N, C-alpha and C positions, 0 to 999 in steps of 0.2 A: 813408748816415747816418754821420756822424763820431761816434766814441765815444772820447774821450780820458780817460774816467773810470777811475781805477784801482780805486776802491771803489764798491760798490753796497749800499745799505741793504736788507736782506731785507724789512723792514716796508713798503717802498714800491716794490718791484720792479715790480708790476703797474700802478703809477700813473705812474712816470717815463717820459717819452717815450724816453729813451735805452735803457731796458731792457725795457719791456713787450712788445715784439715779439720779443725774443730770450731770454726766460726758458727756453724749451725747449732752447736751445743751451748745454748743460752741458759743463763741463770740470773737470778736476782741475789744480790748480796745485801742483806738488810743491816742497817746501822742507825745509830742516833747521832753520830758524829764521827769525825776522823781527825787525825793529827797531821800537821804539816810544819816543816821547819823553814824559817826565814833566815837566810844568810845575812848576818850583820856586817861581815867583812868579806872581801873578795875571795879569800882563801877558804871561807867556811869555818874558820877556826872559832869564831864567835857566832852562835846561832840563837834564835828565839823560837820557842815551841808555841804553836797555836792549836787550839781546839776549834774545829769548824763544825757548826751545827746549823739547823734551820732556826729561824727566830722563835718558833713555837716549841722547840726541843722535841718534836715528834720524830718517829721513825721515818726513814726514807730508804730507797733502793739504789745501789750502784748497778750499772750494766756490767754483767760478767759473762765469761765463758768458762766451761769446765772440761776436764779431760780425765780419763781413767787409763792407767797404764799398769803394767805388771813389773814388779821389781825382780831382782835376781833370785829371790826365794819363792817366786810365783805368787807373792801377795799382791792383791789388787790395791792400787793407791789412787784415791780421788784427789784431784787438784783443781784449783780455779785461779783465774786471773781477773783483776778489775780492769775494765776498759778505761783508758784515759784519753783526753782531748786537750786542745789548747785551753789555757787558763782564762777565766773571766776577769773582770777588772780587779775584784778583791783578791782572787788567787794569784794574779800576776804580781801583786805587791808582796804576797807572802812567799809563794814558790818562785822567788825572783831569779833563780838560776836557770831552770828548765822551762818555766812558764807552762806548766801542765796542771791538770786537775782530773779527778775521777769523773766519769759521766754519771751524774745523778739523774735518775729518771723521774719525771713527773708521774704521779699516780696514773693518769690517763695513758701514759706511754708504756707502762710495765707490761701489759698484755701484748702490745705491738712488738716489744723487744723479744718476749718469750716465743711468740708465734713465728719469729724468723724474718720479720720485715727487713728490708735493706739496711744493713748496719750503718751505712754512710748517712742515713737520715738522722742518726743520733749523734753525729760528730760535733755538734755545737754545744758550747758550755751552758751549764744550767743558768737560766736567765732570772730565776727568782732570787730573793734576798737570802744571803747567808750571813751568819754572825761568826766573827773570828775573835776568840778570847785568848789573850796571851797568857801563857802559863809559866810561872817561875816560882822560886822559893820565896821571893820577897813580895810579889804582888800579882794580882789578876786584873786585867783591864780589857775592855772590848774595843776593837777597831771600829765597830759599828756595823750598820747595815749598808750594803752596797747593792 
C-alpha cells in the first residue's frame, strides 16, 4: 500500500483506507517546532508563515503512525503520518482555514501512545502554551503565549 499522506485526521483514522490497517503502528515524530501558514486573504493568495514552538524551545513529540510498503521494484519504503486534531485557540487563529493542528504529546503520554492505548483518548489539542513566531523577510514577531 502506498501512503504518501503526511497528515492523518484522528477522527477518521479507522475509516480511511490509508490508515485503518496501521493504527496500531505507533511512532513518535520528534521536533523542536513546526511551520504553519495563516491565510491573510480568503483566497489564500496572501499568507503569513509562523514557526510554532514550546516556550522553552525544547524537543517534543507528535503522535504518529507508520507503514512499510513495497514499491514496483520490490524496494521496501517506510512512511509515516502525523496525527492531527482540532486546533487549540492559538492554532485556530493561525491555521484559520481548516482549524487543525498536529497532536503534540505530553512527555507523560508518549509511552501510552506507543503502547497502543485507545487513540481517541489523544484527540484533544495540546493544552500547554505554544509560541507562534511570524516569519517574513522584513520582521519577526511573536503572537505570544496562549
